[in-house]
C-alpha positions as CSV (number, residue, x, y, z in Angstrom):
1,M,-57.1,180.4,36.8
2,P,-59.0,183.3,38.1
3,I,-56.7,186.1,39.2
4,P,-58.3,187.3,42.8
5,D,-59.8,190.4,42.4
6,F,-57.6,192.6,44.7
7,V,-54.7,191.4,42.4
8,L,-56.3,193.0,39.3
9,R,-57.1,196.0,41.4
10,L,-52.7,195.9,42.3
11,R,-51.7,195.1,38.6
12,E,-53.9,198.2,37.6
13,K,-51.5,200.3,39.5
14,V,-48.3,199.1,39.2
15,G,-48.4,197.1,35.7
16,N,-46.1,194.2,35.8
17,D,-43.8,195.0,38.6
18,L,-42.6,192.6,41.3
19,L,-45.9,192.3,43.6
20,P,-45.0,190.3,47.4
21,M,-47.6,188.2,47.9
22,T,-48.4,185.5,51.0
23,G,-49.7,181.7,50.1
24,A,-50.7,179.0,51.7
25,T,-49.4,175.4,50.8
26,G,-51.3,171.9,51.7
27,V,-50.2,168.6,53.1
28,I,-53.3,166.8,53.0
29,R,-53.9,163.5,53.5
30,D,-56.3,161.1,53.8
31,A,-56.9,157.4,56.2
32,D,-54.2,155.7,54.3
33,G,-52.1,158.4,54.5
34,R,-51.5,158.9,51.1
35,I,-51.2,162.5,49.5
36,L,-53.7,165.0,47.7
37,L,-51.5,166.2,44.7
38,G,-53.0,168.4,41.2
39,F,-51.7,168.0,38.0
40,R,-51.5,171.7,37.4
41,S,-52.5,173.8,33.9
42,D,-50.4,176.4,33.6
43,S,-47.0,174.7,34.7
44,Q,-48.2,170.7,33.2
45,D,-46.1,169.6,36.8
46,W,-47.5,167.9,39.8
47,A,-47.9,169.9,42.9
48,L,-49.3,170.3,46.8
49,P,-52.4,172.0,46.6
50,S,-51.8,176.1,47.1
51,G,-52.9,179.2,46.5
52,I,-53.0,183.3,47.0
53,I,-54.2,184.7,50.6
54,E,-57.0,187.3,50.1
55,P,-56.8,190.6,52.0
56,F,-57.2,189.8,56.0
57,E,-57.7,186.1,55.3
58,E,-56.4,184.0,58.3
59,P,-53.2,181.5,56.1
60,A,-55.3,178.4,57.7
61,V,-58.7,179.1,56.4
62,A,-57.6,180.4,53.1
63,L,-55.4,176.5,52.9
64,A,-58.7,174.9,53.2
65,R,-60.8,177.3,50.8
66,E,-58.0,176.0,47.8
67,V,-58.2,172.9,48.7
68,E,-61.3,172.6,48.1
69,E,-62.0,175.2,45.4
70,E,-58.8,173.4,43.4
71,T,-59.6,169.4,44.2
72,G,-63.2,169.2,46.2
73,I,-61.9,167.4,49.3
74,V,-63.1,169.2,52.2
75,A,-59.1,169.4,54.8
76,R,-59.2,169.7,58.5
77,I,-55.9,171.7,58.6
78,D,-53.9,170.3,61.6
79,A,-50.8,172.9,61.9
80,L,-48.3,174.8,60.7
81,V,-45.1,172.9,59.6
82,A,-43.0,175.6,57.6
83,I,-42.9,180.0,56.5
84,S,-40.8,180.3,53.3
85,A,-39.5,182.6,50.9
86,T,-39.9,181.9,47.4
87,P,-37.6,183.2,44.7
88,E,-39.0,185.4,42.1
89,V,-41.8,184.3,39.4
90,N,-42.2,185.3,36.3
91,Y,-45.7,184.9,35.0
92,P,-46.5,184.1,30.5
93,N,-48.2,187.3,31.0
94,G,-45.2,189.8,32.3
95,D,-46.2,189.8,36.2
96,R,-43.9,189.3,38.2
97,A,-44.6,188.6,42.2
98,A,-42.4,186.9,45.3
99,Y,-44.4,184.8,47.9
100,I,-44.1,184.4,51.5
101,D,-46.2,180.8,51.8
102,F,-47.2,178.9,55.1
103,T,-47.2,175.3,54.4
104,F,-48.9,173.3,55.9
105,T,-50.5,169.6,56.8
106,G,-53.8,168.9,56.9
107,T,-56.3,166.0,57.1
108,A,-59.4,164.7,54.0
109,L,-62.6,164.9,56.1
110,S,-64.7,164.1,53.2
111,G,-65.0,164.5,49.3
112,E,-63.5,162.8,46.1
113,P,-60.8,164.7,44.1
114,Y,-61.1,165.7,41.2
115,P,-60.1,168.6,39.0
116,A,-62.4,171.4,40.4
117,D,-62.0,174.7,38.9
118,G,-59.8,174.8,36.3
119,E,-56.0,175.2,37.8
120,N,-56.0,171.7,37.7
121,V,-56.6,169.1,34.9
122,E,-56.0,165.8,36.8
123,V,-56.4,165.6,41.3
124,G,-55.5,162.1,43.2
125,W,-53.9,161.2,45.9
126,F,-50.8,159.6,46.4
127,A,-48.5,156.9,48.5
128,L,-45.3,158.4,49.7
129,D,-43.5,155.7,47.8
130,D,-45.2,155.9,44.5
131,L,-45.2,160.1,43.9
132,P,-45.0,161.6,40.5
133,P,-42.2,163.4,39.8
134,L,-42.9,167.0,41.3
135,R,-42.3,171.0,41.3
136,E,-39.3,172.0,43.6
137,S,-41.0,173.8,45.7
138,S,-43.9,170.7,46.2
139,V,-40.7,168.7,47.2
140,F,-39.1,171.5,49.4
141,R,-42.2,171.7,51.0
142,L,-43.6,167.8,51.3
143,E,-39.8,167.2,52.9
144,K,-40.9,170.0,55.7
145,A,-44.5,168.1,56.4
146,L,-42.9,164.7,57.0
147,S,-40.0,165.8,59.0
148,Y,-41.8,168.3,61.5
149,D,-41.1,167.2,64.7
150,G,-43.9,170.4,65.9
151,T,-41.4,173.2,65.5
152,T,-42.4,175.1,62.3
153,W,-39.8,175.2,60.0
154,F,-38.1,178.7,58.9
155,A,-34.9,180.3,57.5
156,E,-32.4,181.5,60.3
157,H,-31.3,184.9,60.2
158,P,-27.5,184.2,59.1
159,T,-25.3,184.7,62.8
């Protein structure tokens, strides 16, 4: 799992300090309505495809790139369903990050799923009634995608 070059350059300056980052996650479906999932090599759990957005990269473009890099699937990104903030993430090397995540729905256009870049040890399609246990963030994002009614979800300011 290569760390993006821009993150490596930032880490040279800030060390392990907390970095605010942006990421994109996809609820990608095939023609049968199944969901694309990967079994992550780092955390050893099933998750939706996701990745870090590069500087100046459009979020939907970043997601399409990440889906193909991680799974071999070429996908059309269809809709932004949620924008959310993650709790702090502490990596084994001591790095700290917090993410703003853009969650999109998408449709698989071509390809057969396989663990393309080492971030996953297994990749596959899963029916909604036969999902493996998912990491908490994927459960949240999948729920937002499945309940999408044309309005993007975001946390509202408490009034």
